Steps between C-alpha positions, in 0.01 A plus 500: 500500500854392585736788579875440539817706500691237301521469123349149503232289666616149580348236273333751266578602145419866452393723214587864561209740456675823601549754772219567747495762771292662767560824685354726765592822676407508866511762774391529860262769621651818642428395859691176462779682319545741791500224764753300299729802467509523882601134510813583299623708796521198731562227244332167441269352242256730322210256519254712303745518210583130527127425470462747212783336303364151567157605372662664197696182414182292531307736272781517243522119502124465447513743207790305347304176535194661339709609202646149469151349504392727213771348279411144604804432719526199728787646701732795542874441524793730585277711726665812638393803701620858466421795724561870474408808698261718303478779757522542878291220653405334170662204326451311177523123500527307175481122463613352170584167347470279194161346425524139380270223382559132571561278197 
């Protein structure tokens, strides 16, 4: 599966199949949440949250790809990511794009 953030794939004619998306809501356990809150006092990277968001993007991407495969897509173009805080210590990540088939 080819995934790009452009509206074309060089050398390919595309048939648009439609929007595909994948999403997840992730949180860290309470112990990690407490240790990360202490980190905000001194500053620096919140590594547990960085890891959580990376895992969430990967999962959202995999779910988007799975949806594209169900409609017979060869690629996904115009891929974008959106995030939002759902509650303290939890975030939603959504990956979305346009599923296409090669002509």
